[in-house]
Structures are given as structure tokens and as C-alpha cells.
N, C-alpha and C positions, 0 to 999 in steps of 0.2 A: 545068910549073906545074900545080897542081891546078885543076880546074874544078868548080864547085858549082852544083847546080840544086835549088832548093826547090820543093815542091809541097804541096798539101793544105789551103791556106787556103780561106776561104769566109765566108759569112754564117751566124751562129748566134745563138741567143737566150742570154741570160744563164743560166748554169747548165749549158749544153750542153758537149759535148766535141768536140775536133778532134785529129787526129793529123797533124802536119807531117812531111814527109820531106825529106831532103837527100841527093841522089845525088852521089857524088864520082867523078871520073875524073882521069887524068893523073898520079897518084902512087900508090904502093903504099898501099892503103887502111889496112892494119893499122899503118902508121907514123904515121898522122894522129890527132891529138886535135881535137875539134870544140867549137865554141861556138855558142850561139844568142843572138842579140840581137834587140831589137825597137825600132822607132821610130814613135812616134805623130806626127801632124802638128804642127809647131811645137815639137816636143820633141827633145832629144838622144837619140842611140841609147843604149839601156841593156842591160846584161847580163841574160840570163835564166837560162841553164844551160850547163853544160860536161860533156863526157864524155872520159875519157882513152882511151889507145890500147887498153887491155885491156877497157874497158867496165866495169871494177869501180869505177873512180873517177868519181864524179859530183859536181857542185856546182850549187847552185841559189841564186838570189836569195831573200831572205827573203820576198818577196811571192808567190812561186810555189811555195815549198817545200811539200810534202805534196799539191799539186794537179797538178804537172807531173812527168813522168817522161821521162828521157833514156835512149835505148837505141841500140844499134848492131847491124847485121847485116853482118858482114864478108863473108859469101858474096854479099851483094847490093850491097856497096859503098855502103851507105845507113845514115844515122843518122835516128833518129826522135825527135820531141818529142810525147809524149802530153799533151794539155792538158785537164784536167777542171775542171768548175765555173768556166767562163770568166766573167769580169766585164766590164761595159761599158768600164771604164777600161783594159782590156787590148787593145782594138782598136788595131791597129798593123800595120806591115809587119814581118814576122819574117824575119830574115836568119840564114843559116848562115855560119860562119867557120871556116877552117882554113888553116894555113900562110900566114898574112898575106893570104889571099884571101877575098873576099866573094862570095856568090851574089847573084842579082838580087832576091831577097826574094819572099815570098808574103803576100798581104793577108789579114788576119784582121779581120772586122767582127763586133762583138758588140752585139746590140740588147737594150735593157732591157725 
């Protein structure tokens, strides 16, 4: 079973950038496709971005397209979510997902 560990969250101001990481273990990394979701307090978990096994295929929600970039480094067994121009409404716990498994999440707080 795959294990996922997110990191990179923190407190930033609106307009700032953050790069989240998701380190995977327990499965052959190159066989995995990854998703990023986020969940704000009192809200349901929502899809943010996805990256395919080759890294060439990416998908983004309309709200983050052009500001967020999903990438992967198979040598490091890690996927990244580069988030630019963060907005206060994007404060949430960000989760990595692969192979029906979730990480513990990393908190992103955006002050206005």
C-alpha cells in the first residue's frame, strides 16, 4: 500500500507563493498518478489538480488553472504543487491522493 506524506504548507499573505510536496513510498512511484485536493473548514473536499504517470498529463480545476503547477520528480518519489498568487479563500488543508490513499494533509493559511 502506498504511503503519502505532504509538506510545505504554511502561513502566507495573499499574492504569495508556496510549493507543496507529496512524498510517496510503498509502491513503484512511476506507476502512480496523483491528485491534489483541499478542504476548508466546514466545506467539502474539492479537487485541485492531477498529474499522470508520465508527468505530461496534468489537469487543474478552473479556479487554480494558470496559477498552480503540478509536477513530479520520479528520482525523488515526490510530486509538487507550485501555488502562485494565493488568495485568502484558498486557505485549507491540502491533501495528496494516489491509489485510493490519502496523506495526512498540510495546512495552508492565506492572510489578506
